[in-house]
C-alpha positions in Angstrom: 164.8 100.0 40.2 161.0 99.4 39.5 158.2 101.8 39.6 157.1 101.4 43.1 160.9 102.2 44.3 161.1 105.2 42.0 157.6 106.1 43.5 159.0 105.6 47.1 162.1 107.7 46.7 160.3 110.7 45.2 157.7 110.9 47.8 160.4 110.5 50.6 162.2 113.5 48.8 158.9 115.2 48.6 158.0 114.9 52.3 161.6 116.2 53.3 161.4 119.1 51.0 158.0 120.3 50.9 159.2 123.8 49.9 160.7 122.7 46.8 158.3 120.3 45.3 155.3 121.4 43.2 152.6 119.3 41.7 154.2 119.9 38.4 157.2 118.3 39.4 155.3 115.0 40.4 153.2 114.8 37.4 156.2 115.3 35.1 158.5 112.8 36.9 155.6 110.0 37.0 155.0 110.7 33.6 158.6 109.9 32.7 158.2 106.9 34.6 155.0 105.8 32.5 156.8 106.8 29.3 159.7 104.6 30.2 157.7 101.6 31.5 155.6 101.8 27.9 159.1 102.0 26.2 160.3 98.6 27.8 162.4 100.2 30.7 165.1 101.6 28.0 168.0 103.2 29.9 167.6 106.3 27.9 164.7 107.5 26.0 163.3 110.6 24.6 161.0 112.8 26.2 158.9 114.8 23.6 158.5 118.4 25.1 154.9 118.8 23.5 153.6 115.2 24.4 154.9 115.9 28.0 153.1 119.3 28.3 149.9 117.8 27.0 150.0 115.0 29.1 150.2 116.7 32.5 148.6 119.8 31.7 151.4 122.4 31.3 150.8 125.1 28.6 153.9 127.0 29.3 157.1 126.0 27.8 159.1 127.6 30.6 157.1 126.2 33.4 157.9 122.8 31.7 161.6 123.3 31.3 161.9 124.9 34.7 160.2 122.1 36.1 162.4 119.6 34.1 165.6 121.3 35.3 164.5 121.0 38.9 164.0 117.1 38.6 167.5 117.1 36.9 168.8 119.3 39.6 167.6 117.0 42.2 169.1 113.9 40.8 165.8 112.3 39.8 166.4 112.6 36.1 169.6 112.3 34.1 169.8 114.8 31.0 171.6 112.5 28.5 171.2 115.0 25.5 169.4 118.5 25.2 167.0 119.0 22.4 168.6 121.1 19.8 165.3 122.5 18.2 161.4 122.2 18.7 161.6 119.0 16.2 163.8 116.7 18.8 163.3 115.6 22.2 165.3 115.7 25.3 167.1 112.5 25.8 166.7 111.4 29.6 167.4 108.5 31.8 165.5 107.8 35.0 168.1 108.2 37.8 168.4 105.5 40.6 167.7 107.9 43.3 167.9 106.4 46.5 169.5 109.0 48.9 166.3 109.4 51.0 165.7 105.7 52.2 164.3 105.3 55.7 163.9 109.1 56.4 161.4 111.2 57.6 158.3 109.8 55.7 158.8 106.3 57.1 159.3 107.9 60.5 156.1 110.1 60.3 154.1 106.9 58.9 155.5 104.7 61.7 154.6 107.5 64.3 151.2 107.7 62.7 150.2 103.8 63.0 151.6 103.9 66.5 149.3 106.9 67.4 146.3 105.4 65.6 146.7 102.0 67.4 147.1 103.5 70.7 143.9 105.6 70.2 141.8 102.7 68.8 143.1 100.0 71.2 139.8 100.5 73.3 137.7 99.8 70.6 137.3 96.5 70.1 133.9 95.9 68.6 133.5 95.6 64.9 131.6 98.4 63.1 128.2 96.9 61.7 127.5 98.8 58.7 123.8 98.9 57.7 123.0 97.9 54.1 119.6 99.7 53.4 119.0 103.2 54.1 115.7 102.0 56.1 116.1 101.2 59.9 114.5 97.5 60.6 112.4 96.7 63.4 111.9 94.0 65.8 109.2 92.1 63.8 111.4 92.5 60.6 114.0 90.8 62.6 111.8 88.0 63.8 110.9 87.5 60.1 114.2 87.2 59.2 115.0 84.5 61.8 111.8 82.6 60.5 113.2 82.7 56.9 117.0 81.4 58.2 115.1 78.8 59.9 113.3 77.7 57.0 116.2 77.5 54.8 118.6 76.3 57.6 117.7 73.9 60.3 120.6 74.1 62.9 120.7 71.4 65.6 121.2 74.4 68.4 119.7 77.7 68.3 121.6 80.4 66.6 123.6 82.7 68.6 123.5 86.2 67.5 124.2 89.7 68.6 120.7 89.6 70.0 120.5 86.4 72.1 117.2 87.3 73.3 115.4 86.2 70.5 115.5 82.4 69.6 115.4 80.8 66.1 111.8 80.8 66.2 111.4 84.2 66.6 110.2 84.0 70.4 111.8 85.9 73.3 114.0 84.1 75.6 114.0 85.2 79.2 117.8 85.9 79.9 119.1 83.9 83.2 119.9 86.2 86.2 123.4 86.5 87.1 
């Protein structure tokens, strides 16, 4: 199981259990994944309490141990060996937690994408983002077209969003329909 799959299973669980999961749980679990990755994905590894607390910003030992115990109880971390004193680390293993496959988060994302696509089906035009903070006027557009003409001589007039101005910057009368 790679870090993406571990992340996905965590957020599936978090989405299904919002009353249980706190930011400390996410921080500690992802720190454990990162630590395991840096150790070359060992099957079991030491998680030093002080290092973990410093890395995720927890000052209280009680908060840390409570968070770690929750992750063990929920099956995301396997406690191989508890630390015996303040000089030894807890030996843990990352669980291949996959109980929450294709559950609520997937359904919610599918529902959101469907609603999003239904609401935007009418807007077929692309959004043109203005590069500068100043509005350009008609004269500046004509100058831009002249500059383009000097560097690029097309055989046919350039068709653009405003077809009423030709490559030379002259207005073209629109044919009546």
